[in-house]
MARDOMAR-775395 format. One record per residue (C-alpha): x, y, z. Coordinates in Angstrom, 1 decimal. Last residue first. Example, Ala and Ser with C-alpha at 12.3 -4.5 7.8 and 13.67 -1.06 7.14 Angstrom:
<atoms>
@xx=13.7 yy=-1.1 zz=7.1
@xx=12.3 yy=-4.5 zz=7.8
</atoms>
This chain:
<atoms>
@xx=116.3 yy=107.3 zz=201.0
@xx=116.1 yy=110.5 zz=203.1
@xx=117.8 yy=110.2 zz=206.4
@xx=115.9 yy=108.6 zz=209.3
@xx=113.9 yy=109.7 zz=212.3
@xx=110.8 yy=109.6 zz=210.1
@xx=109.1 yy=113.0 zz=210.4
@xx=111.9 yy=115.0 zz=211.9
@xx=114.7 yy=113.5 zz=209.8
@xx=112.6 yy=113.8 zz=206.7
@xx=111.8 yy=117.5 zz=207.4
@xx=115.5 yy=118.3 zz=208.1
@xx=116.7 yy=116.7 zz=204.8
@xx=113.8 yy=118.4 zz=203.0
@xx=115.1 yy=121.8 zz=204.3
@xx=118.7 yy=120.9 zz=203.3
@xx=117.8 yy=120.1 zz=199.7
@xx=117.0 yy=116.6 zz=198.2
@xx=120.1 yy=115.9 zz=196.1
@xx=122.6 yy=118.2 zz=197.7
@xx=121.4 yy=117.2 zz=201.1
@xx=122.0 yy=113.6 zz=200.2
@xx=125.5 yy=114.3 zz=198.9
@xx=126.2 yy=116.3 zz=202.1
@xx=125.1 yy=113.3 zz=204.2
@xx=127.5 yy=111.0 zz=202.4
@xx=130.4 yy=113.4 zz=202.5
@xx=129.9 yy=114.2 zz=206.2
@xx=129.7 yy=110.5 zz=207.1
@xx=132.9 yy=109.8 zz=205.1
@xx=134.7 yy=112.5 zz=207.2
@xx=133.1 yy=112.0 zz=210.6
@xx=132.5 yy=108.2 zz=210.6
@xx=135.1 yy=106.8 zz=208.2
@xx=137.7 yy=109.4 zz=209.3
@xx=139.6 yy=110.6 zz=206.2
@xx=138.7 yy=114.3 zz=206.8
@xx=139.2 yy=116.2 zz=203.5
@xx=135.9 yy=118.0 zz=203.4
@xx=135.9 yy=118.8 zz=207.1
@xx=139.5 yy=120.1 zz=206.9
@xx=138.5 yy=122.3 zz=204.0
@xx=135.7 yy=123.8 zz=206.0
@xx=138.2 yy=124.6 zz=208.7
@xx=140.5 yy=126.4 zz=206.3
@xx=137.6 yy=128.2 zz=204.7
@xx=136.5 yy=129.4 zz=208.1
@xx=139.9 yy=130.8 zz=208.8
@xx=140.2 yy=132.7 zz=205.5
@xx=136.6 yy=134.0 zz=206.1
@xx=133.5 yy=132.8 zz=204.3
@xx=131.1 yy=132.8 zz=207.4
@xx=128.4 yy=131.2 zz=205.3
@xx=130.7 yy=128.4 zz=204.3
@xx=131.9 yy=127.9 zz=207.9
@xx=128.3 yy=127.6 zz=209.0
@xx=127.4 yy=125.2 zz=206.3
@xx=130.4 yy=123.0 zz=207.3
@xx=129.2 yy=123.0 zz=210.9
@xx=125.8 yy=121.8 zz=209.8
@xx=127.4 yy=119.2 zz=207.5
@xx=129.5 yy=118.0 zz=210.4
@xx=126.4 yy=117.5 zz=212.6
@xx=124.7 yy=115.5 zz=209.8
@xx=127.9 yy=113.4 zz=209.2
@xx=128.1 yy=112.8 zz=212.9
@xx=124.6 yy=111.4 zz=213.1
@xx=124.8 yy=109.6 zz=209.7
@xx=128.2 yy=108.0 zz=210.4
@xx=127.1 yy=106.9 zz=213.9
@xx=124.0 yy=105.1 zz=212.6
@xx=120.8 yy=107.1 zz=213.2
@xx=118.4 yy=105.5 zz=215.7
@xx=117.9 yy=108.3 zz=218.3
@xx=116.0 yy=111.2 zz=216.5
@xx=113.7 yy=112.2 zz=219.4
@xx=113.3 yy=115.8 zz=218.2
@xx=115.3 yy=117.4 zz=221.0
@xx=117.9 yy=114.7 zz=220.7
@xx=118.6 yy=115.4 zz=217.0
@xx=118.6 yy=119.2 zz=217.7
@xx=121.1 yy=118.8 zz=220.5
@xx=123.4 yy=116.7 zz=218.3
@xx=123.3 yy=119.5 zz=215.7
@xx=123.9 yy=122.0 zz=218.4
@xx=127.2 yy=120.1 zz=219.0
@xx=128.3 yy=120.7 zz=215.4
@xx=127.5 yy=124.4 zz=215.7
@xx=129.5 yy=124.6 zz=218.9
@xx=132.5 yy=123.1 zz=217.2
@xx=132.2 yy=125.5 zz=214.3
@xx=132.0 yy=128.5 zz=216.6
@xx=135.0 yy=127.3 zz=218.6
@xx=136.9 yy=126.9 zz=215.3
@xx=136.2 yy=130.5 zz=214.2
@xx=137.0 yy=131.9 zz=217.7
@xx=140.3 yy=130.2 zz=218.4
@xx=139.9 yy=127.3 zz=220.9
@xx=141.2 yy=128.0 zz=224.4
@xx=138.6 yy=126.1 zz=226.4
@xx=137.4 yy=122.8 zz=225.0
@xx=133.6 yy=122.8 zz=224.5
@xx=130.8 yy=121.4 zz=226.6
@xx=127.1 yy=121.5 zz=225.6
@xx=124.5 yy=120.9 zz=228.2
@xx=122.5 yy=118.4 zz=230.2
@xx=120.1 yy=117.6 zz=227.4
@xx=117.4 yy=115.3 zz=228.8
@xx=116.4 yy=112.2 zz=226.9
@xx=112.9 yy=110.6 zz=226.8
@xx=111.0 yy=107.4 zz=227.4
@xx=113.6 yy=104.6 zz=226.8
@xx=112.0 yy=101.2 zz=227.5
@xx=113.2 yy=98.8 zz=230.2
@xx=110.2 yy=99.2 zz=232.4
@xx=110.5 yy=103.0 zz=232.1
@xx=113.7 yy=104.6 zz=230.8
@xx=115.3 yy=108.0 zz=231.0
@xx=118.4 yy=109.0 zz=229.0
@xx=120.7 yy=111.8 zz=230.3
@xx=122.6 yy=114.1 zz=227.9
@xx=126.0 yy=115.8 zz=227.6
@xx=126.9 yy=117.2 zz=224.2
@xx=130.7 yy=117.0 zz=223.5
@xx=133.4 yy=119.3 zz=222.2
@xx=136.9 yy=119.4 zz=220.9
@xx=137.6 yy=115.7 zz=220.2
@xx=141.1 yy=115.2 zz=218.8
@xx=141.7 yy=111.7 zz=220.0
@xx=138.0 yy=110.8 zz=219.3
@xx=135.2 yy=110.4 zz=221.8
@xx=132.1 yy=108.8 zz=220.2
@xx=132.1 yy=105.9 zz=222.7
@xx=132.0 yy=108.2 zz=225.6
@xx=133.1 yy=111.8 zz=225.4
@xx=132.7 yy=112.3 zz=229.1
@xx=136.0 yy=111.3 zz=230.5
@xx=138.2 yy=112.3 zz=227.6
@xx=136.3 yy=115.6 zz=227.3
@xx=136.8 yy=116.3 zz=231.0
@xx=140.5 yy=115.5 zz=230.8
@xx=140.9 yy=117.8 zz=227.8
@xx=139.7 yy=120.9 zz=229.7
@xx=136.3 yy=122.5 zz=229.9
@xx=134.2 yy=125.4 zz=228.7
@xx=130.5 yy=125.3 zz=229.5
@xx=127.4 yy=126.0 zz=227.4
@xx=123.8 yy=125.7 zz=228.5
@xx=120.7 yy=124.8 zz=226.4
@xx=117.2 yy=125.5 zz=227.6
@xx=114.8 yy=123.7 zz=225.2
@xx=112.3 yy=126.1 zz=223.7
@xx=111.3 yy=123.5 zz=221.2
@xx=114.9 yy=123.3 zz=219.8
@xx=114.3 yy=124.6 zz=216.3
@xx=116.5 yy=124.0 zz=213.3
@xx=115.4 yy=125.8 zz=210.1
@xx=118.8 yy=127.2 zz=209.1
@xx=118.0 yy=130.6 zz=210.7
@xx=117.7 yy=128.7 zz=214.0
@xx=121.3 yy=127.6 zz=213.6
@xx=122.4 yy=131.2 zz=213.0
@xx=120.6 yy=132.4 zz=216.1
@xx=122.1 yy=129.6 zz=218.2
@xx=125.6 yy=130.6 zz=216.9
@xx=125.1 yy=134.2 zz=217.9
@xx=124.1 yy=133.3 zz=221.5
@xx=127.1 yy=130.9 zz=221.8
@xx=129.6 yy=133.6 zz=220.8
@xx=128.4 yy=135.9 zz=223.6
@xx=128.4 yy=133.0 zz=226.1
@xx=131.9 yy=131.8 zz=225.2
@xx=133.4 yy=135.2 zz=225.6
@xx=131.8 yy=135.6 zz=229.0
@xx=132.8 yy=132.1 zz=230.0
@xx=136.5 yy=132.9 zz=229.4
@xx=139.1 yy=131.3 zz=227.2
@xx=137.8 yy=131.7 zz=223.7
@xx=141.0 yy=132.2 zz=221.7
@xx=141.5 yy=134.9 zz=219.0
@xx=145.0 yy=136.0 zz=220.0
@xx=146.0 yy=132.5 zz=220.9
@xx=145.1 yy=131.3 zz=217.4
@xx=147.4 yy=134.0 zz=215.8
@xx=150.2 yy=133.4 zz=218.4
@xx=150.4 yy=129.7 zz=217.5
@xx=148.7 yy=127.1 zz=219.7
@xx=149.9 yy=123.6 zz=220.9
@xx=147.1 yy=123.0 zz=223.4
@xx=147.8 yy=122.5 zz=227.1
@xx=145.9 yy=125.6 zz=228.3
@xx=146.8 yy=126.6 zz=231.9
@xx=150.1 yy=128.2 zz=231.2
@xx=153.1 yy=126.6 zz=233.0
@xx=154.3 yy=124.9 zz=229.8
@xx=155.1 yy=128.3 zz=228.4
@xx=153.5 yy=129.0 zz=225.0
@xx=155.7 yy=128.9 zz=221.9
@xx=156.4 yy=132.0 zz=219.9
@xx=160.1 yy=132.3 zz=220.6
@xx=160.6 yy=128.6 zz=220.0
@xx=159.2 yy=128.7 zz=216.4
@xx=155.6 yy=127.7 zz=215.9
@xx=154.6 yy=126.3 zz=212.5
@xx=151.2 yy=127.2 zz=211.3
@xx=148.7 yy=124.3 zz=211.0
@xx=145.6 yy=126.1 zz=212.0
@xx=144.2 yy=124.4 zz=215.2
@xx=147.0 yy=122.0 zz=216.1
@xx=149.6 yy=124.7 zz=215.7
@xx=152.7 yy=122.9 zz=214.2
@xx=155.8 yy=122.0 zz=216.2
@xx=159.1 yy=123.5 zz=215.0
@xx=162.4 yy=121.8 zz=214.0
@xx=161.3 yy=119.1 zz=211.6
@xx=159.0 yy=121.3 zz=209.5
@xx=161.6 yy=124.0 zz=209.9
@xx=163.9 yy=122.1 zz=207.5
@xx=161.6 yy=123.0 zz=204.6
@xx=162.6 yy=126.7 zz=204.9
@xx=159.4 yy=128.8 zz=205.0
@xx=156.8 yy=130.5 zz=202.8
@xx=153.5 yy=131.7 zz=204.4
@xx=150.6 yy=131.6 zz=202.0
@xx=148.0 yy=130.9 zz=204.7
@xx=147.7 yy=127.2 zz=204.0
@xx=151.4 yy=126.8 zz=204.5
@xx=154.1 yy=127.0 zz=201.8
@xx=157.3 yy=125.0 zz=202.0
@xx=160.6 yy=125.6 zz=200.2
@xx=162.7 yy=124.2 zz=197.4
@xx=166.0 yy=126.2 zz=197.1
@xx=166.9 yy=129.9 zz=197.1
@xx=164.5 yy=130.8 zz=199.9
@xx=166.3 yy=133.9 zz=201.2
@xx=166.7 yy=133.8 zz=205.0
@xx=164.1 yy=135.6 zz=207.2
@xx=164.3 yy=132.9 zz=209.9
@xx=160.6 yy=132.2 zz=210.5
@xx=158.8 yy=133.8 zz=207.5
@xx=161.4 yy=132.5 zz=205.2
@xx=162.2 yy=135.0 zz=202.5
@xx=161.0 yy=135.2 zz=198.9
@xx=163.6 yy=135.8 zz=196.2
@xx=163.0 yy=139.2 zz=194.6
@xx=164.7 yy=142.0 zz=196.5
@xx=167.9 yy=140.6 zz=198.2
@xx=168.6 yy=137.5 zz=196.1
@xx=167.6 yy=139.1 zz=192.8
@xx=169.6 yy=142.2 zz=193.6
@xx=172.7 yy=140.1 zz=194.4
@xx=172.4 yy=138.2 zz=191.1
@xx=171.8 yy=141.4 zz=189.2
@xx=168.3 yy=141.3 zz=187.8
@xx=166.3 yy=140.7 zz=184.6
@xx=162.5 yy=140.6 zz=184.2
@xx=160.3 yy=138.3 zz=182.1
@xx=159.2 yy=136.2 zz=185.0
@xx=162.7 yy=135.7 zz=186.3
@xx=166.0 yy=136.5 zz=184.5
@xx=169.2 yy=136.4 zz=186.5
@xx=172.5 yy=138.1 zz=185.7
@xx=176.1 yy=137.1 zz=184.8
@xx=178.4 yy=139.8 zz=183.4
@xx=177.0 yy=143.3 zz=183.0
@xx=173.5 yy=144.5 zz=183.7
@xx=173.1 yy=148.3 zz=183.7
@xx=171.7 yy=149.9 zz=186.9
@xx=168.0 yy=150.2 zz=187.5
@xx=168.2 yy=148.8 zz=191.1
@xx=165.4 yy=146.1 zz=191.0
@xx=164.6 yy=145.6 zz=187.3
@xx=168.3 yy=145.5 zz=186.5
@xx=169.0 yy=147.1 zz=183.2
@xx=169.5 yy=145.6 zz=179.8
@xx=172.4 yy=146.9 zz=177.6
@xx=171.4 yy=149.3 zz=174.9
@xx=171.7 yy=152.9 zz=176.0
@xx=173.6 yy=152.9 zz=179.3
@xx=175.8 yy=149.9 zz=178.4
@xx=176.4 yy=151.3 zz=174.9
@xx=177.2 yy=154.7 zz=176.4
@xx=179.9 yy=153.1 zz=178.5
@xx=181.5 yy=151.4 zz=175.5
@xx=181.2 yy=154.5 zz=173.4
@xx=178.6 yy=153.8 zz=170.7
@xx=178.4 yy=153.1 zz=166.9
@xx=175.2 yy=152.1 zz=165.1
@xx=174.9 yy=149.1 zz=162.7
@xx=172.5 yy=147.3 zz=165.0
@xx=175.1 yy=147.5 zz=167.7
@xx=178.7 yy=148.8 zz=167.2
@xx=181.1 yy=149.3 zz=170.1
@xx=184.0 yy=151.7 zz=170.4
@xx=187.8 yy=151.6 zz=171.0
@xx=189.8 yy=154.7 zz=170.0
@xx=188.1 yy=158.0 zz=169.6
@xx=184.4 yy=158.3 zz=169.0
@xx=183.2 yy=161.9 zz=168.8
@xx=180.3 yy=163.1 zz=171.0
@xx=176.7 yy=162.7 zz=170.2
@xx=175.8 yy=161.0 zz=173.5
@xx=173.9 yy=157.9 zz=172.4
@xx=174.8 yy=157.4 zz=168.7
@xx=178.4 yy=158.2 zz=169.3
@xx=179.8 yy=160.2 zz=166.4
@xx=182.4 yy=158.9 zz=163.9
@xx=184.6 yy=161.4 zz=162.3
@xx=184.2 yy=161.9 zz=158.6
@xx=187.3 yy=161.1 zz=156.6
@xx=189.3 yy=164.0 zz=155.2
</atoms>
């Protein structure tokens, strides 16, 4: 009498149709449970078509529901090519055409998150930047005091010069920015030059003015930049070409962002590095190269002693 076949998985007799794998017999269901790959999401056996990604296998529905990233704006699975913002947010590429971008951090702003036009700040801001915005004099004053301490720690002194800070709107910046005003100017240092017999004698600093509504890290970087201008005026350094003056101030702001070392500060530092502007961007890169060669302290000493950048 022939020996009865026993299922390798469950140990019960095999009657009728069965499956062999690796020379071992199984009931069909037992084979799926014992040998067939299982979905890494739900744990059930994989039959028919399935998806393999990064060494794991999934049912097609499980892959779509549990593995495929979802758009941070509409929550749909991102099955095709998608965009990724600086902050790691993934989104449908069509949203680039549909939503405006925050002018301070680059995040897209869907309609439900957009500010009402009646609000007093006319910047295109996302909820993240609005939540950290400097919109009141008290906020600005507290941040300003901290920035002045940091700037002093870098070796910049202001000879006990009183420095005021005010928040303003874009119209004020456009009016008082002068020749250095750029389309996206966020701050300006106001000063008055005094002359005698046609020769400039001294310059008074009237104060630093910064756009209201900036998110805190950006506000701090703008203030740091403007304090660079204040330091140059305070030490009578008036003959620098525009690229050198703005490049020095951008370097100071860049050093602040680097010290802060937060996700937001790294974003703003990267914008300074990549700025294509021939005055601000190229000026920063040239002055940074000089500081890298001679050291930041020597850069300050040479500016103070000669009114020029190191050769």
